[in-house]
N, C-alpha and C positions, 0 to 999 in steps of 0.2 A: 257586419260590413258597414262602412261609413255611409251616411246619407249624402246625397249629391251636394247639398249646401255646405258640407264640411270639407269637401275635397279641394277647395280653392287654395288653402294655405299650403297643402302638399304640392299642388301643381305649380304654384309660384316658386317654391323652393327648388323643385326639380328643374324647372325651366332655367333658373338662375345657376344652379350648380351642375346640372347634367346636360341639358339640351345644348348648351353652348359648346359642348365637347363632341356632339354627335356628328359623325362624318356623313350620315345619311340625311341630315336636315336639309330640306329644300330651301331655295331662296325665298325669303319672306316668312319662313317658319321660325319658331312655333307660333300658333298651332299649325300642324303640318297637313292634316287631312284636307284642308281647303286648297292646298297646293298639290294634291294628288298623291301624297305619301301616307300610306297607312302606318301609323306609329303604335308600337306595342304599348307604350305608356298611355297614350290617349285612348286606346281601345280597352285597356284592362286596368286602369288606374286603381279602382277600388280593390280588385283582386290582388294587385301587386302590393298594395299597402298591407293587406291582410297577410299575404304570404311572407313578407319581410318581418312583420310583427311576430309571426309564429316561431321565428328562429332567433336564438341568442348565441352567437359564436364569434370567436376571434378570427375565424377563417371564412373566406368567401364561398368555399365549396358547398356548405350546407344551405346557404341562401340560394345558390344556383339550382341545387337539387330540388329544393322545395318549390321554387318558381316553375321549373320545368314540369313538375308533377301537378301543381295546382293550376297553372296558367297555360303553359305551352301545350299540354296534352288536350286541352279543351279548345284551342284556337283553330279556327277554320283555315287559317293561312299557314299552319305548320307544314314544313317541308316544301312549301311552294316557293317560287322565285320571289314572291312578295313578302316572304316571312319578315315581319317588321321588328322583331324583338331586339332591343339593344342591350339586353341583360348581360350577355357574355363579356363585352368589352367595356360596358359602363356600369357593371354591377356594383363595384365598390362605391361609386359616386351616388348611385340610386339608393343604396342601403344607407349611406351617410345622410342623404337628404331627408329620407323618410324618418330616420331616427332623430335628426335634428328637430324636425317639426314635432315629433312625439315628445321630445324633451321640453319644447316650448309649451306645448299643451299641458304637460304634466306640471310645469311650473305654475301656469295659470290656475290649475286645479288646486295645487298646494296653497296658493294665495287665497283662493276662495275658502279652503278649509281653515286657514289661519284666521281669516276675517270673520267667518261665521260665528265662532264662539265669542270673539271680541264684541261683535255687534249684539249677540244674544245677552251678554252680560250688562249691557247698558240700554235701558228702556228708551224708546223713541228713535232708534236707528234703523227700524225696519225699512223705511223708505230709502235711506241711504244705501243699505245693502241691496235693495231691489234695483235701484238706479245703477249701481256698480255692476250687478249681475247682467243687466240688460245691455250694458255698454261694452263690457270686457271683450276684447278680441274682435269687435265689429269693424273698427277702422284700422286698416293695415297699409293702405296705399291709395291709389287713385280709383275711387268708386263713383266718380261724377263726370259729366261731359266736359270736354276741354276743347280749346282751339289753340294749339301750340305751334309756333313757327310760321313761316310764310305760307305754307300749304295748309295750315289750320289742322294739324294732327289731333284727332280725338284719341286720347290715351286712356279712356275709361276702361277699366278691367285689365290694363296692361301693367306689368311690373317693370322696374328698372332693368331687370335681367332680360325681359322681352325686348325692350328698346335697344339694349346693347347688342343683342343678337341681330336685330334689324339694321343697326348701324354697320355692323361688320359685313352684312350681306348686301348692303346697298350698292348699286352699280354706279350711280352718279355721285360726284363729290358733294353737291349741295344736299342731296338726300341723306348721305352719310352724316353730314354736319347737323342736319335737322334732328336725326335720330339720336345723335350724340348729345345734343342739347336736351332733348326729351329725356334721355337716360339720366342726365345730371339732375333734372328737375324732379323726376320720379324718385331718385335716390334721396333727395332732400325731403320729399313728402313722406316717404317710408320711415325715415329717421324721425321726422316730426310725430308721426303716429305712434312710434315706439316711446318717444319721450312723453307724449301726452298720457299714454297708459301708465307709465311709471309714476307720473305725478298723481294720477288718480288713485293708484295703490297707496301712495303715501298719504293722500287725503283721507281715505277711508280708515287707514290704520290710526291716524291722528284723531279722527272723530271718535273712534271706538275707545281711545284712551282719554277722551274728554279734552284734548288739546285743540280748542276751537280755532285759535289764531292760525296754527299750522294747518289745520284741516281746510279752512277757508282759503288760505294762501295756495296750498297745493291744488285744490279744486279749481281755483281761479287760473292757476298756471296751465292746467290741463285744457281748460276752456280757451285760454288765450292762444296757446300753441295751435289749437285747431282753427281758431278764427284767423290767425295770421297765415295759415296755410291757404286760405281762400276757399276751403271746402264748403262751408255753409253758404257762402255767397254764390257759389257756382252750381247750386242745386243739390249738393250732397246733404244727407241728414246730419244734424248736429248731435254728435255722440255724447259729449261730456257736459253740455249745458244742464241736462236734468240732474246730474250728480251734484253740480255746483249748487243748484237751487235746493236740492234735498238737504245738503249739508248746512246751508244758510238757515233753512227752516228748522232743522234739528238744533242748531246752535242757539237760535232765538228761544226755542222751547226750553232750552236748558238754562236760560237766564242771561245769555250773552247779548251785548248790544253790537249789532253789525249794521253796515249800510244796507239800504233796501236791495232786495234781490233783483237782479236784472233779467 
């Protein structure tokens, strides 16, 4: 079963692709428990992910059967009026969301597997590999305090999907507009995080091949994308700065002249 710290990526994808279609979602949700709605996804997310992973089928029936066996039969709310499970009518979307995240995680693992032998084949890249490993997957969106809009919305921990849901559920036009602006800003931040990670992968690959000009350029791009997002200035950790410094240091050790590390 996944550790608590690993669940965030799955929950974000589910909120974006599944919760927005839930007819039982209360105003202001998700998360829904705070608004008095017991949600099967929120209650059983680790078990739900495990149950979906156990099945590989082109049909939804086997997924439903496994969920009912592994989750529903153990749920204290089974057969009650508060039975919260959305699996019957949202099952396809839930399976797709979980398998989408599994695919992204598998891609990251493949990149690590590709990078590891490249780094091992070239002395002096241990610090580069370590910096990449420590940073990969850490920044995906808003993980720092914010004050957005006239009401000073704090979007820390929210995804663009969360903001879009709240915009749709808002009762007042001005509130709807503020959440709409927040969703656009979060969309841009999430795209920036993905772009920065892509640049970091290119940087490490170039470093492993000894192409220091490209390695430094891509590492600098990753750092610049993060800096431009405002994340480090607003209290968030600086994810890609250590990788840039590690690559500059390795390049110098390999005899390349570069500007002083920042």
